N, C-alpha and C positions, 0 to 999 in steps of 0.2 A: 544386463545382467539376467532378464527374465530369457530372452533367448539363450543364453549359455545354459541356463537351469534346465530349461526345454531340452535342450542337446544332450546335458547330462541323463536326463529321465530316459531320453531315447536310447542312449547308450545301454544304460541298465536294462531297459527292457529286450535289446537284442543279444544279452547275457542270460534271460531268464531259463532256457533250455540247459545252461550249464550251470546255472546257480544249486540245484539242489545237488547234484553230486558233488561239486565243489565245497559246499557247504557241509556236506555228509562228511566228507575227509576231514575237514577243518575239526568237526565234533569229534572226532576218532583220535585225531593227532593231539588236540589239546584238551581232552576230555578231563583230565585233572584239574585245570583252570577254568573249565567252563560250567561243569556239573554244579558248583555251588550256586549258580546263578539261575537256575531252575525257576525260581519263584517270579523271576522278573516276565519269564516267558508270557503268561496270561496278559500282563499290562500291555507289552508290546504287540501281542496279538490284537487286544481291543483297539489300539490306536491304529494298527493296520486296517482293522474292519471299518472304523472310523473313516479314515481316508478313503477307501475304497467305496464308501458308501454316498459320497457327497454328490456324486453324479446322478443319484434316483431321486425321482420326482412323482408326484401324485399324477400328473397328467400321463406319463407313461402307464403308469398303473391302471389309470382309469380305462385307458385306451385298449389295453391288453384283457381287460375284463370283460369288455364288449364282444370279445371273440377268444373266450378263454381255452379252447381246445387244443393249442400246442402247449399251453401252459400245464394243462393237467395232464396231457401226454408226458411233457417233461417231469413231473411230481410222478407219477404212477412208475415210470422208469427208474428214477433216482430211489425212490423209497419204497417200491414193491418189488418189481423186477430184479434190478441189482443186489439188493440186500439177500433175496431169496436164492438167486444165483450164487452168490458168494458163500453163503451158508451150505448150499447143497454140495458146492465143490470143495469147502473147507472139511467137511463130513467124510467126504468121500476120498481126499488125499490126505488127511491129517486125523483120521480116526482115532479117537481115544487121547486127543491134543485140544481140551477145551481152550487153554490160553490161545494158541496159533489160531483156531477156528473163531475165537471172541476177536482177535485180531482184526481178522479178514473180513468178518461182519462189520466191525467198527469203522473198517475203512471204506464201506459202500453204503452206511447208513447215515453218515454225515452229510450236511449240505452242499450243494455245488459251490465251486470255488469263484472266488471274486475275480480272480485273475482270467478267467473266461472271458470277461468283459474286454479285456486287450485283445484276445485272440478274434471275437467276433466282430471287434471295431475294426482290425486289420485287414479281414476278410469280407467285410462289407455284408455283415448279418445284420440280423433284426435286433437294433440297440433296445429297444423298446421291450421286447420279450425277455432279453438278459437281465436287464436292469428288474424288470418286475420279478423275474423269477429269483434271482439273487436276494432281493428283498423279501419276498415271502417265502422262500425256503430258510433264509436265515432266521426269521421270525419264528416259524413252526419248529426248528431245529431243539430248542429246549425241550419240547414234547416228543419230537418225532423220534429222536435218536435214543433217547432213554427206552421208550415203549418198545422199540424195534429191538433193541437188546434184551428188554425182560423178557419178552415174548419167545425169542428164537433161543437164548442162551441162559435166562435167567434162572432155570432150575439145574444147570451145571456150575454157574461161578456166582460167586457172592457181588451183586451190583449197590453202589450206592446211588440209586436213582436221583434222591433228592439233591445230593452234592453235584451230581453232573448236571442236572437242570440249573442250579444256582451258578454255574460255571459257564455254561451256554448263555444263560441270561446276561451275566457281565462282561464277558468276551464276544459275543456275536450280536445279541439281540439289541440290548442297549445302545452300544455303538451305532449300529445300524440306523436304529429311530434317532438317533441324535443327528446322524449325518443327512438323513431325511429331511428332517425338521428344519436344520440349518438352511439347506438347499430352498426348501419351500419359504423359509422366512427370508431369505435374501433375493428372493425370485430367481434363482440361478445363478447370481452373481458368484456365488463361493465357488461355483464350479470352474470360473474362470480365473479366480485369484487366489484362494486358498488351496485347492485342490492341485494346481501344479508344482505349488511350492512343497506340499506333502508326499507327492507321488515317489519322488525320488528315496525319502526317508522310510517310504514304506516298503519298497523294493529292498534296502538296507536292513529293515527289520526282519523281511522273510530269511535272509542270511542268518542273522542271527538268531532267531528263531530255531531253523532246521540244525544249526550247529550246537544249539545247547541242548536240542532234544536228543540229537545223534549222540552227544557226550553220555547221556544216561545208559543208552543201550549199546554204548562202544564194545563193552564185554561180548556181548554175543555177535558183533559184527566181525570183531576181529578174529574170533575162534571160526573162522568159514567152514563150512560142513557141507555135506550132500544135504542135509535137510533146509541149510539155508538157501541153497541153490534151488532147491523145490519150490521154496517160499517164493523166491525173488521169481522164478519163471510163473508160477501160479499167479502172483499178483500182476504180473505183466499180461498175462493173457486176460484176467479179469479187466482190467483197467482198458485194454484195447477193445473188448465187448461193450463197455459203456460207451465209446464213441460210436462204435459200428450200428448198437443198437439205436441210438439216437439219430442217426444217418436215416437208417432203414425205415423208423416211424415216418421221417419226413418223406420218405419216398413212397411210402404205404397209401398216405393220406394225400398223395401229389402237392405237398406245398412247395413253394417257390424257394429260390436260392437263400434269402434272406433267412426265412424260417428254417431251413435243413441246415443251414450253417451254424443257426443259434442253438438248435438241437443237437446237433454233433458235438460242440464244445461245451456245451453246459451239462448234458448226460456224461460226458465224459471225464470232465475235470471236478475234482472234489475237494473241499476244503481240508487238505490234509494236515494243516497245522494245527488245525482246532481238534482233529481226530487224535494226533501225537501228545497234544498236551492232555487230552482226556486219558487217553491211554496210559502217560506216565503218572498222571495224578491219582487217579482210582483204580490201577489194575498194577500187576505186577509187569516187571521192564520187558517180560517175552511178549505180551500183546502188542506192545508199540511197533515190535520187528515189521510185521506185515504192515503196518500202516506207513512206517518209514520208507519201506520198499517202493510204496506208490509214489512217494515225491522223488523217485531216482529219474523214472522215465514217465512222469504225466507230461510236462511240456515237449518231451521227443516226440510223444505219441500225438501230441497237438498238432506239430510240426508236420507230421507223417500224414495225418489224416487232413490236414490244410491242403497239402498237395492232391490228395486223392479226391477231396470235393471239386478242387479246381479242375481236375481231369476228367471226373466220371459224374459229378453232381449236376443239379439243375443250374442251366447258366443265368448268371443276372441279367435283367433287362435294362436296356439305356434309362428307362423311366422309373425304374423300380428303387424304392425309397425303404428304408429299413421300419418299416410299419407292418400291421397284419392285416394288410386289405385283401391280400391273397388268402388269407386262412379260411379253412372250413367254417 
């Protein structure tokens, strides 16, 4: 039974690149039925965060903090370079449209995505760095995300800073701490027992979250226009930049394959569903449109960059382990 469950999870993992587009279509087609369930989304998302945090442990965190340079570089890219790039691009392309600009900024202010762990694992990236970054970035999210929005768009759009902080604590921070403490308490056993059981439900939860969130903004997506096409193209290019900047940062500092892989995926992927929940809960639906757009091609871009890394990135060494022994 356990083996069949693991096979089912692997099957769902292979479907990840098409999950977001398919879920978006489901949300549009069944919007009338799905929209009333919007209140369920934060709870489903909290469960997904908890399930994804069961692999985190204090040992990885301590190891990474001894050589913090890749971690610091990732946080700078995630919460300084990319939000600024998104904000500047949004003002250049969508001048006079504060809702779209806010949506673009929100998409690149939210923390790195938990699903990046899957890609880093598959392509032999640095697991310790990835788990530590996910944990730290998740815990910082309730403070960093509202602050970023306040500083860059606070003068143009009304912000419920306290409400956003509460949502991020309940959806992201507390479930992550619970997963970390449970893993620590069981001395890692939960990662081998409970985590494989919850993993498929987490991926099914992803489908549910995207579908329900998409149902809320269905009117904007059905009425396809030139503006919507420009938003789609803008988000595609900006998302691609996140992966590229992470990769080139590792190349600049001559970090090895494992760290280059971790930076590429962690700097490129975002916790889009958290951003969508915030957008739908605290802003007009138009703010959620750019955020939802990111979910369409985030996994596809990860697949493309995985191939680029394999072909042009630093080659993994035979003895190399997913640690930070080669970091600056």
